[in-house]
N, C-alpha and C positions, 0 to 999 in steps of 0.2 A: 228552617230555623223559625221559631215562634217567639217574637219579642215579648209576648205576654207571659212567657215562662221564665223570663229573666227578672232579677231584682233590680229596680231602678235606684239611682242616686236621689238625693234631695234636690229639688229644682234650684234652690238658691245656691247650692254648691257648684252649679254650672256657671255662675257669674265669674268672669275673668278680669284680671287687672290689665293695664295697658300693654305690658310686655306680652301677655298672652294673646291679646287681640291683634297686635301688630306682628304679622308673620314675616318669615324670610321669603322673598319673592322667588319665583322660578327663573331660570336662565332661558331667555327666549331662543337662544341658539341651540340649546341642547335638550329642551323640554320635549318629552314624548307628546305627540299631538293628542293622544287620548287623555293624558293627564290634563292638558290644557282645556279640552272640551268638557271634562268632568267638572273642572273649576267653573267654567262658564255656566254650565247647566245648574250647578248647585247655588251659584249666585242668584240665578233666576228663581230657583225654588224658594230661597230665603226671602227674596223680594216679594214673591207671591204671598208667603206666609205673613209678612208684615202688612201688606195691603189688605189681606183677608181679615186679619185680627183687628186692624184699625176700623174696617167697615163693621165688623161684629160689635166692637166697642161702641160705635156710633148708633147702632141699632139695638142696644141693650140697656135696660133701665136699672138692672140690679148691679149695684156698685161692688158687691162681693165678687160677683162673676167678672166684672170689668177689671178688678184687681188681679184676678187669676190670669186674665188675658195679658195684662200689663207686665206681669212677671215673666211669663214664658216669651212674650214678645221682646222684652229687653234682652234676654239671653240670645234669642234668634237674631236680633239686630247686631249683637256682637259677632255672632257667627257669620252674618252677611258681610260685615266689614272685614273680618279675618279672611274670608274667601276672596272677596273682591280685591283686597290689597295684596294677594299673591301675585297679581299682575305686576311686572317690573316697570320701572321708570322709563326704560328705553324702548318699550313696545308702543308703537304708534296706534292711534285709534283704528286706522285702516287695517293694520296687522291683526288687531284684536277682532275686527269685523270678519276677517277670513275665518277665524276660529268660531265666531258666532254662526256663520253659514255652514261650516264643517259640522258642528254639533247638530244643526238643524237637519242636515242630510242623514248622518249616521244614526242619530236618535230616532228620527221619524221612520227610517227604514227598519231599524230594530223593533220598534213598537209595532209597526205594521206586520212584520213577520211573526210577532208573538201576540197578535190580537185575535181573539176568538169570535168577536162580533163582526159579521160581514159588513154592516153599514159603517161602523167605526173604522174598520180596515180601509174601506174605500175612501173615507174622508182623509185618512193618513196618506194613502197612496196618491191621492189627488194633489194635495199641497206639497208632497215630497218633491214633485217635479218642478215646482216653482222655487223652492229654496235651493234646489240644485242649480237652477239657472242664475239665481242671485249670486251664488259662489263664483260662477263664471264671469258675471258682469263686474263684480268687485275685483276679481283677479285681473281683469283687463285694466281697471283703473290703477291698481297697484303697480302693474308693470309699466303702464303708460307714464305715471307720475314719478315713480321711484326706481324703476328697472329692478324690482324685486319679484322674482318668480314665486307665485303662491305655492308651487310644488315644494319649494324650500321650507315652507311653513307646515304644510299638511303631509309632507313626504309622499309616499305612494299609497296613503290610506284611503284616498278618495279621488275620483276622476274630476278634472276640470274641463267641462265641455258644455255646450248649450243644453238646457232642459226645455220645458215649455217656456217660450220666450216671455220675458217680463212684460213686454208690450201687450201680449195676449192675456195677461192675468188681470187686467183692470175690468172689473165686473160691477154690475148694478148692486147696490147694497142689499136689495131683497134676496139676492142669490147667495149671500153669506150666512143665511139663517138655516140651520139644519135641525133635524129632529132630536130632542133630548133623549138621553138614555134612561131607562128605568133602573135605578141603582138597587131597588129591592129585589131585582131578578138578575142583574148583571154579574158576570164573573168578576172576581177580584182583580184580574188582569185588566179588564175594561175600565174599572174604576180608577186604577192606578194610571193606566195609559192616558186616559182623557185628562186627568189632573196634571200629569207630568207634561204633556205636550202643550196644554193651555198655558202653564206656568212658563215653559221655555220660550214659546212664541211671544208671550207678553213681555218678557225681559228683552227680547230682540227688538220689539216695537219700542219699548222705553229707551233702550240704548240708542237707537237711530234717532228718536225724537230729541235726545239730549246732546248727542255729539255731532249729528249731521250738519248742523248750521255752522259749525266751527271748522269745517274742512278747509284746506288751503286754497282751493280754487272753485270757481262757479260750477264747473262740470261735476266735481265731486259732491258739492252741496246739493246739486240737482238730483244726483243719483241716490243719495241718502234720502232725499225728500220722496222720490218716486217709490223706492223699495220700502221705505217706512210706511207708505200708504198700503202697500200689499201686506205688510206685517199686521196692520190694523185689520185687514180683511181676514187674515189667518186667525187672529185672536177671536174675532166674531165667529168664524167658522168652527173652530175647536171649542170655544167657550159654550156655544149653543148645544154641544153634545152632553154637557154636564147636566145632572138632574136638578132642576130648580125646586123640586119638592123636598129635597133633603133639608133637614133643619140646620140652623146655625151650629148646634152642638154636634150633629152628625158630621157636618162638614169639618168641624174642628178635629174630630177624631180621624177623619180621612186624611186631612192635611198632615197631622202628626205621624200617621202610619206611613204615608208616602215618603216623608222625610227619613224615617227610620229605614224604610226599604232601600232608598237610594244611598244613604250613607253606608249601610251595611254592604250593599252591592259594590260600591266603589272601594270600600276598605278591602274587600276580598280580592279586588282586581287591580289595585293600584301598585305601580312599579316604583314610584318615587317615595323614598322613606319619609321625607319631610311632609309631603302631602298626605301620605297614608296615616300619619299621626293626627293630622287635622280631621280626617274622616272618622278616625277611632273616637276622638274626644266628642265630636259632634254627634256621633251615633249615641253615645252614652247620655249626652244631654237630652237628645230627642226621645230616648227611651223613657226618661222621667216625664217629659211632656205628654207622651202617648198614654202612659198609665194615668196621669192626672186628667187627661181628656176623657178617658173611660170612666173615671170617678165622677166627673161633672155630668156626663151623659146620664149616669145612673141617678145622680142626685136631683137633677132638674127635670129630666124627662122619663125617669123610671124605666130606662132602657138598658139592656145589657150590650156591651160592645160587640158581642157575637151577632147581634141582629144587623149590624152594619158591615162587619168584616168577616163573618163566617168563622172558620177555625182560627184565624189570625196568623197562620203559617205563611211565610213569604212564598209567592210563586217563584218561578225561575228568575234568578238574579239578573239585573241588567248588566250586560257585558258588551262593551263596544268592540266591534270587529269589522272586518272587511265586508262591506255591503255592495261593492261595485257591481257585481253580477245581478243582484236583485234590482238595483236602481236602473241599470240598463234595460232589464226586462220590462219593468213598469213604464219606462220612457217609451220603449218600442210599442207597447200595447195601448198606452193612454195619452199619448201626446196630443190628440185632437179633442180630448174631453174639455168641457167647460161646465160651470155650475148652472143648474136650472132649478131655482127655488130649493126645495129640500133634496133634490136629486142631481143627476149629472147627465149630460147629453153630448154627443158628438156635435161639433159646431155646425156641421152640415144639416143636422136635424132641427135647428132652431128656425123659427119663422123670421122673416125680414124685420118684423116689428118687435122682436124680442128685446128686452131691456139691455142685454149684453151689447147689441149693436148700437143702441141709442147712447149708452154710456161711453162706448169706444169712440163714437163720433164726436162727443164733447171733449173728453180728456185727452184724446190723441188726435185732435183736429189738425195739428201741425206735427208731422212725424219727426221733423228735424229738431223739435223741442223735447222729444222723448229721450231722457238722459240715458236710459238703459240701452237704447239703440245708438245714441251718439258716442258713448264711451267705446263701444266695439268698433264703430265706424272710424273713429279717430285713430284707434290702435291699428286698424287695417291700413289707413292712409299713411301712417308713419312707418309701419314695419311690414306692410304688404299683406300680412295675415293677422288674425286675432291671436290672443294668448290662449293656449290650451295645454293640458297635461293629461293625455289619454292613455289608458292601458290598451284600449282597442278603439277602432273608429266609432264615432257616434252611431247608435243603432237606427237613427232616423236619417234616411238618405238626404232629405231636404236640409238637414243641419250639418252636413259634412263639408260644405264649401267654406273654407277658412278666409276667403277674400271678400265674402259678401254676407252681411247680417240678414237673416231671414226674418222679416217683420210681418209676414202674411200668414204663415202656418199657425193653425189653432186660433186665428183671429178673424179670418174672412172665410165665408162658406166656400168660395171658389177655390182658394188655396187648400182648404181642408179636403175638399172633394178630390183635388188632384193628388194630394198626398195619400188619400185612402185607396186610390187606384194603384 
């Protein structure tokens, strides 16, 4: 499907009244987990759009162009509110958090499986194992505090078991900086994938920054704080893959194209009639924004949209599906990797003076204050075992003991060497 072959509506016709903006929320007891994670992702995509257009506005001297940005941004802010308010009143922030980590796992795995650039794919696979572990840590908190099994929320769509332990994810800031992609040569899938994952992780970072300090107890507040810092790393990690040489107007076109691609993908795959209608309207609104972005690129930079997007035809549509076997394989293969500047290394290959170990010694100086460890340890103390929901045993032998949280694997050279053997 090529959105440039469709006739767009007038942008102002996309402005909604209050009844249109305020939606009927989903029922948290019956909602399909994939419907919920589509909603979470598209909320993040629209937040990214707002932030990008505000930054564009602040870096633009032409008021006519700023008015164009203001118009489409207003429509997209209505879209963001409509999507975000699909969340029901009775869903707690922690229950929503389980959805955030579910989307991080299945989205990252899908993108990695559909990424043609080996360097970008490695970046996706690397962080995938960390969001996978976050789902496990938050699930232990949910069961510890509310006796709600996360499997009840994600059903059997994703495993809940340790990934690369969160305590091993704390790295020196220098190691979050990766090589940018050359968008003049990159496949359209790479352009979409890097924009999508950066937007999604940014929303997770923002969500934890804003709700984490309001959790009901200190342990939960500390867990949100810790994992929120990892999400900051992930935004740096993925954001550095974007091409900084793309102009503001090229980026505007890419953002609108990404939104069209995702809304069309989700409209095609949505099982909930109420939510499907949201995706349909938003696609038509974004189609108008996309065509206008192409006009602006031609007017201000004398560039044809094909110079940025190629043919314009959508690549394979994003369809959430069971990625458990893929995640297990990557976990088994890459558990011991850590970041090393623009690359990655097995922890055993790092010198004792490496920034990873220096940073670990500072932030994890007292292991009992590391919330991601404490939440599992407290669950084990109360219930004898951690909380898990596995379709198969964890593929890493060192992570199969349900009575002891492993805080050494992928973090210390000695433990990594033993695991490698």
